[in-house]
N, CA, C and O atoms as CSV, one atom per row, in Angstrom:
chain,resi,resn,atom,element,x,y,z
A,1,MET,N,N,20.328,6.143,17.145
A,1,MET,CA,C,20.080,4.789,17.583
A,1,MET,C,C,18.754,4.325,16.985
A,1,MET,O,O,17.752,5.036,17.069
A,2,ASN,N,N,18.744,3.140,16.383
A,2,ASN,CA,C,17.536,2.591,15.786
A,2,ASN,C,C,16.624,2.001,16.844
A,2,ASN,O,O,17.086,1.485,17.862
A,3,SER,N,N,15.328,2.081,16.596
A,3,SER,CA,C,14.341,1.474,17.470
A,3,SER,C,C,14.484,-0.035,17.388
A,3,SER,O,O,14.760,-0.578,16.318
A,4,SER,N,N,14.301,-0.710,18.502
A,4,SER,CA,C,14.365,-2.167,18.493
A,4,SER,C,C,12.983,-2.783,18.305
A,4,SER,O,O,12.839,-4.004,18.349
A,5,ASN,N,N,11.950,-1.935,18.092
A,5,ASN,CA,C,10.588,-2.443,17.995
A,5,ASN,C,C,9.839,-2.110,16.714
A,5,ASN,O,O,8.914,-2.832,16.343
A,6,TYR,N,N,10.217,-1.034,16.027
A,6,TYR,CA,C,9.386,-0.554,14.920
A,6,TYR,C,C,10.177,-0.210,13.663
A,6,TYR,O,O,11.353,0.148,13.717
A,7,LYS,N,N,9.482,-0.334,12.521
A,7,LYS,CA,C,10.003,0.099,11.233
A,7,LYS,C,C,8.890,0.838,10.515
A,7,LYS,O,O,7.722,0.703,10.879
A,8,MET,N,N,9.241,1.630,9.487
A,8,MET,CA,C,8.263,2.478,8.817
A,8,MET,C,C,8.475,2.448,7.303
A,8,MET,O,O,9.606,2.385,6.820
A,9,ARG,N,N,7.373,2.495,6.572
A,9,ARG,CA,C,7.430,2.610,5.117
A,9,ARG,C,C,7.608,4.083,4.781
A,9,ARG,O,O,6.885,4.938,5.293
A,10,LYS,N,N,8.567,4.370,3.923
A,10,LYS,CA,C,8.870,5.748,3.563
A,10,LYS,C,C,8.882,5.873,2.040
A,10,LYS,O,O,9.459,5.038,1.343
A,11,SER,N,N,8.240,6.923,1.537
A,11,SER,CA,C,8.185,7.189,0.104
A,11,SER,C,C,8.654,8.608,-0.169
A,11,SER,O,O,8.629,9.465,0.714
A,12,ILE,N,N,9.073,8.842,-1.385
A,12,ILE,CA,C,9.386,10.203,-1.808
A,12,ILE,C,C,8.085,10.780,-2.354
A,12,ILE,O,O,7.569,10.315,-3.371
A,13,LEU,N,N,7.569,11.780,-1.683
A,13,LEU,CA,C,6.268,12.337,-2.059
A,13,LEU,C,C,6.449,13.545,-2.971
A,13,LEU,O,O,6.531,14.688,-2.520
A,14,ASP,N,N,6.507,13.256,-4.260
A,14,ASP,CA,C,6.578,14.307,-5.269
A,14,ASP,C,C,5.584,13.968,-6.374
A,14,ASP,O,O,4.759,13.071,-6.197
A,15,LEU,N,N,5.640,14.643,-7.477
A,15,LEU,CA,C,4.680,14.409,-8.553
A,15,LEU,C,C,4.817,13.041,-9.206
A,15,LEU,O,O,3.891,12.588,-9.879
A,16,LYS,N,N,5.952,12.375,-9.022
A,16,LYS,CA,C,6.163,11.054,-9.608
A,16,LYS,C,C,5.576,9.924,-8.759
A,16,LYS,O,O,5.428,8.804,-9.250
A,17,ALA,N,N,5.243,10.196,-7.506
A,17,ALA,CA,C,4.750,9.152,-6.599
A,17,ALA,C,C,3.349,8.706,-7.010
A,17,ALA,O,O,2.476,9.529,-7.283
A,18,CYS,N,N,3.153,7.392,-7.049
A,18,CYS,CA,C,1.831,6.870,-7.406
A,18,CYS,C,C,0.905,6.932,-6.185
A,18,CYS,O,O,1.357,7.177,-5.066
A,19,LEU,N,N,-0.381,6.710,-6.411
A,19,LEU,CA,C,-1.368,6.791,-5.335
A,19,LEU,C,C,-1.138,5.730,-4.258
A,19,LEU,O,O,-1.328,6.004,-3.073
A,20,LEU,N,N,-0.736,4.528,-4.655
A,20,LEU,CA,C,-0.490,3.471,-3.676
A,20,LEU,C,C,0.691,3.828,-2.775
A,20,LEU,O,O,0.622,3.639,-1.561
A,21,CYS,N,N,1.772,4.342,-3.362
A,21,CYS,CA,C,2.939,4.741,-2.572
A,21,CYS,C,C,2.576,5.879,-1.612
A,21,CYS,O,O,3.004,5.883,-0.458
A,22,ARG,N,N,1.793,6.834,-2.092
A,22,ARG,CA,C,1.354,7.944,-1.235
A,22,ARG,C,C,0.503,7.427,-0.076
A,22,ARG,O,O,0.660,7.868,1.063
A,23,LYS,N,N,-0.387,6.502,-0.369
A,23,LYS,CA,C,-1.290,5.966,0.644
A,23,LYS,C,C,-0.534,5.217,1.735
A,23,LYS,O,O,-0.907,5.289,2.906
A,24,MET,N,N,0.522,4.500,1.367
A,24,MET,CA,C,1.237,3.662,2.320
A,24,MET,C,C,2.383,4.391,3.023
A,24,MET,O,O,2.963,3.855,3.968
A,25,HIS,N,N,2.714,5.592,2.581
A,25,HIS,CA,C,3.804,6.371,3.184
A,25,HIS,C,C,3.523,6.615,4.666
A,25,HIS,O,O,2.424,7.026,5.037
A,26,GLY,N,N,4.514,6.363,5.498
A,26,GLY,CA,C,4.404,6.640,6.926
A,26,GLY,C,C,3.787,5.520,7.743
A,26,GLY,O,O,3.669,5.645,8.962
A,27,LYS,N,N,3.394,4.437,7.108
A,27,LYS,CA,C,2.797,3.326,7.848
A,27,LYS,C,C,3.868,2.675,8.719
A,27,LYS,O,O,4.975,2.397,8.258
A,28,ILE,N,N,3.522,2.438,9.980
A,28,ILE,CA,C,4.471,1.888,10.952
A,28,ILE,C,C,4.129,0.429,11.219
A,28,ILE,O,O,2.962,0.066,11.366
A,29,TYR,N,N,5.167,-0.402,11.278
A,29,TYR,CA,C,5.025,-1.838,11.505
A,29,TYR,C,C,5.885,-2.246,12.694
A,29,TYR,O,O,6.902,-1.618,12.988
A,30,LEU,N,N,5.460,-3.308,13.371
A,30,LEU,CA,C,6.334,-3.920,14.362
A,30,LEU,C,C,7.516,-4.527,13.617
A,30,LEU,O,O,7.385,-4.926,12.460
A,31,LEU,N,N,8.657,-4.597,14.270
A,31,LEU,CA,C,9.871,-5.074,13.617
A,31,LEU,C,C,9.705,-6.481,13.046
A,31,LEU,O,O,10.209,-6.768,11.960
A,32,GLU,N,N,9.010,-7.356,13.760
A,32,GLU,CA,C,8.848,-8.741,13.295
A,32,GLU,C,C,7.642,-8.927,12.375
A,32,GLU,O,O,7.414,-10.032,11.881
A,33,GLU,N,N,6.864,-7.863,12.135
A,33,GLU,CA,C,5.661,-7.943,11.310
A,33,GLU,C,C,6.005,-8.086,9.826
A,33,GLU,O,O,6.933,-7.449,9.327
A,34,TRP,N,N,5.240,-8.933,9.129
A,34,TRP,CA,C,5.408,-9.126,7.690
A,34,TRP,C,C,4.792,-7.936,6.967
A,34,TRP,O,O,3.664,-7.548,7.271
A,35,ILE,N,N,5.511,-7.355,6.022
A,35,ILE,CA,C,5.032,-6.204,5.267
A,35,ILE,C,C,4.509,-6.690,3.923
A,35,ILE,O,O,5.243,-7.287,3.135
A,36,ASP,N,N,3.226,-6.424,3.673
A,36,ASP,CA,C,2.625,-6.861,2.429
A,36,ASP,C,C,1.791,-5.728,1.847
A,36,ASP,O,O,0.842,-5.292,2.498
A,37,PRO,N,N,2.090,-5.242,0.686
A,37,PRO,CA,C,3.188,-5.629,-0.196
A,37,PRO,C,C,4.489,-4.949,0.205
A,37,PRO,O,O,4.497,-3.810,0.673
A,38,GLU,N,N,5.571,-5.662,0.014
A,38,GLU,CA,C,6.886,-5.135,0.358
A,38,GLU,C,C,7.461,-4.373,-0.838
A,38,GLU,O,O,7.297,-4.793,-1.983
A,39,PRO,N,N,8.142,-3.243,-0.567
A,39,PRO,CA,C,8.730,-2.485,-1.685
A,39,PRO,C,C,9.801,-3.298,-2.403
A,39,PRO,O,O,10.460,-4.131,-1.780
A,40,PRO,N,N,9.980,-3.075,-3.670
A,40,PRO,CA,C,9.328,-2.109,-4.548
A,40,PRO,C,C,7.949,-2.604,-4.981
A,40,PRO,O,O,7.748,-3.796,-5.213
A,41,LEU,N,N,7.018,-1.682,-5.083
A,41,LEU,CA,C,5.646,-2.013,-5.457
A,41,LEU,C,C,5.467,-2.073,-6.965
A,41,LEU,O,O,4.555,-2.742,-7.452
A,42,HIS,N,N,6.321,-1.386,-7.711
A,42,HIS,CA,C,6.192,-1.315,-9.165
A,42,HIS,C,C,7.533,-0.869,-9.747
A,42,HIS,O,O,8.460,-0.548,-9.003
A,43,THR,N,N,7.632,-0.849,-11.055
A,43,THR,CA,C,8.832,-0.361,-11.727
A,43,THR,C,C,9.062,1.094,-11.335
A,43,THR,O,O,8.117,1.882,-11.298
A,44,ASN,N,N,10.293,1.451,-11.045
A,44,ASN,CA,C,10.677,2.806,-10.624
A,44,ASN,C,C,10.136,3.211,-9.255
A,44,ASN,O,O,10.109,4.398,-8.932
A,45,CYS,N,N,9.709,2.253,-8.458
A,45,CYS,CA,C,9.220,2.543,-7.107
A,45,CYS,C,C,10.393,3.044,-6.260
A,45,CYS,O,O,11.493,2.496,-6.325
A,46,ARG,N,N,10.148,4.087,-5.467
A,46,ARG,CA,C,11.195,4.675,-4.632
A,46,ARG,C,C,10.880,4.529,-3.147
A,46,ARG,O,O,11.409,5.275,-2.323
A,47,CYS,N,N,10.025,3.575,-2.805
A,47,CYS,CA,C,9.682,3.320,-1.405
A,47,CYS,C,C,10.774,2.487,-0.742
A,47,CYS,O,O,11.432,1.673,-1.391
A,48,ILE,N,N,10.955,2.701,0.546
A,48,ILE,CA,C,11.903,1.909,1.333
A,48,ILE,C,C,11.267,1.598,2.689
A,48,ILE,O,O,10.290,2.228,3.094
A,49,ILE,N,N,11.831,0.632,3.365
A,49,ILE,CA,C,11.466,0.345,4.747
A,49,ILE,C,C,12.650,0.814,5.594
A,49,ILE,O,O,13.797,0.443,5.344
A,50,GLU,N,N,12.350,1.628,6.593
A,50,GLU,CA,C,13.400,2.239,7.408
A,50,GLU,C,C,13.098,2.003,8.888
A,50,GLU,O,O,11.947,2.092,9.314
A,51,TYR,N,N,14.140,1.702,9.669
A,51,TYR,CA,C,13.961,1.583,11.111
A,51,TYR,C,C,13.648,2.950,11.687
A,51,TYR,O,O,14.247,3.948,11.285
A,52,LEU,N,N,12.712,3.004,12.628
A,52,LEU,CA,C,12.449,4.264,13.309
A,52,LEU,C,C,13.615,4.588,14.222
A,52,LEU,O,O,14.275,3.687,14.738
A,53,GLN,N,N,13.866,5.856,14.418
A,53,GLN,CA,C,14.942,6.294,15.301
A,53,GLN,C,C,14.413,6.407,16.724
A,53,GLN,O,O,13.352,6.985,16.958
A,54,ALA,N,N,15.155,5.855,17.664
A,54,ALA,CA,C,14.777,5.932,19.071
A,54,ALA,C,C,15.271,7.254,19.647
A,54,ALA,O,O,16.395,7.677,19.377
A,55,LEU,N,N,14.436,7.891,20.432
A,55,LEU,CA,C,14.813,9.129,21.113
A,55,LEU,C,C,14.960,8.847,22.595
A,55,LEU,O,O,14.191,8.079,23.173
A,56,PHE,N,N,15.932,9.461,23.191
A,56,PHE,CA,C,16.127,9.315,24.623
A,56,PHE,C,C,15.299,10.362,25.346
A,56,PHE,O,O,15.087,11.458,24.827
A,57,ALA,N,N,14.839,10.035,26.524
A,57,ALA,CA,C,14.054,10.975,27.319
A,57,ALA,C,C,14.838,12.262,27.506
A,57,ALA,O,O,16.031,12.241,27.809
A,58,GLY,N,N,14.152,13.381,27.320
A,58,GLY,CA,C,14.778,14.677,27.508
A,58,GLY,C,C,15.429,15.251,26.272
A,58,GLY,O,O,16.027,16.324,26.346
A,59,THR,N,N,15.336,14.567,25.119
A,59,THR,CA,C,15.979,15.084,23.906
A,59,THR,C,C,15.008,15.828,23.003
A,59,THR,O,O,15.444,16.491,22.062
A,60,ALA,N,N,13.715,15.742,23.254
A,60,ALA,CA,C,12.726,16.458,22.439
A,60,ALA,C,C,12.733,17.940,22.828
A,60,ALA,O,O,13.122,18.300,23.939
A,61,THR,N,N,12.303,18.781,21.904
A,61,THR,CA,C,12.236,20.212,22.182
A,61,THR,C,C,10.806,20.695,22.038
A,61,THR,O,O,9.971,20.005,21.452
A,62,GLU,N,N,10.520,21.864,22.564
A,62,GLU,CA,C,9.166,22.394,22.546
A,62,GLU,C,C,8.622,22.550,21.134
A,62,GLU,O,O,7.435,22.314,20.906
A,63,ASN,N,N,9.463,22.942,20.182
A,63,ASN,CA,C,8.980,23.145,18.807
A,63,ASN,C,C,9.151,21.910,17.926
A,63,ASN,O,O,8.846,21.966,16.735
A,64,GLY,N,N,9.627,20.810,18.475
A,64,GLY,CA,C,9.766,19.571,17.721
A,64,GLY,C,C,11.044,19.471,16.917
A,64,GLY,O,O,11.176,18.556,16.105
A,65,ALA,N,N,12.003,20.384,17.113
A,65,ALA,CA,C,13.219,20.390,16.323
A,65,ALA,C,C,14.063,19.130,16.530
A,65,ALA,O,O,14.713,18.682,15.585
A,66,ASN,N,N,14.078,18.553,17.707
A,66,ASN,CA,C,14.888,17.371,17.984
A,66,ASN,C,C,14.054,16.124,18.234
A,66,ASN,O,O,14.568,15.146,18.778
A,67,GLY,N,N,12.830,16.132,17.866
A,67,GLY,CA,C,11.975,14.966,18.092
A,67,GLY,C,C,10.548,15.399,18.304
A,67,GLY,O,O,10.133,16.466,17.851
A,68,ALA,N,N,9.813,14.579,18.984
A,68,ALA,CA,C,8.396,14.865,19.229
A,68,ALA,C,C,8.242,16.069,20.136
A,68,ALA,O,O,9.077,16.328,21.001
A,69,ASP,N,N,7.162,16.796,19.922
A,69,ASP,CA,C,6.858,17.915,20.825
A,69,ASP,C,C,6.541,17.367,22.211
A,69,ASP,O,O,6.069,16.238,22.350
A,70,TRP,N,N,6.801,18.169,23.226
A,70,TRP,CA,C,6.509,17.738,24.606
A,70,TRP,C,C,5.249,18.343,25.088
A,70,TRP,O,O,4.842,18.098,26.224
């Protein structure tokens, strides 16, 4: 189930990723917030904007396998 409040910038972090893409990876925005700069940032950019996944109470595990640690 997608979050109804948040979205996140996601990049592929490998040797091809530029410094700007690395810096912005994981940044979280409110759903209605304007993203500047919006992907793609450059030619061959592999960044995307993805909805965060909502977790239901009681679905997380101690080691974080199913979500946030408790």
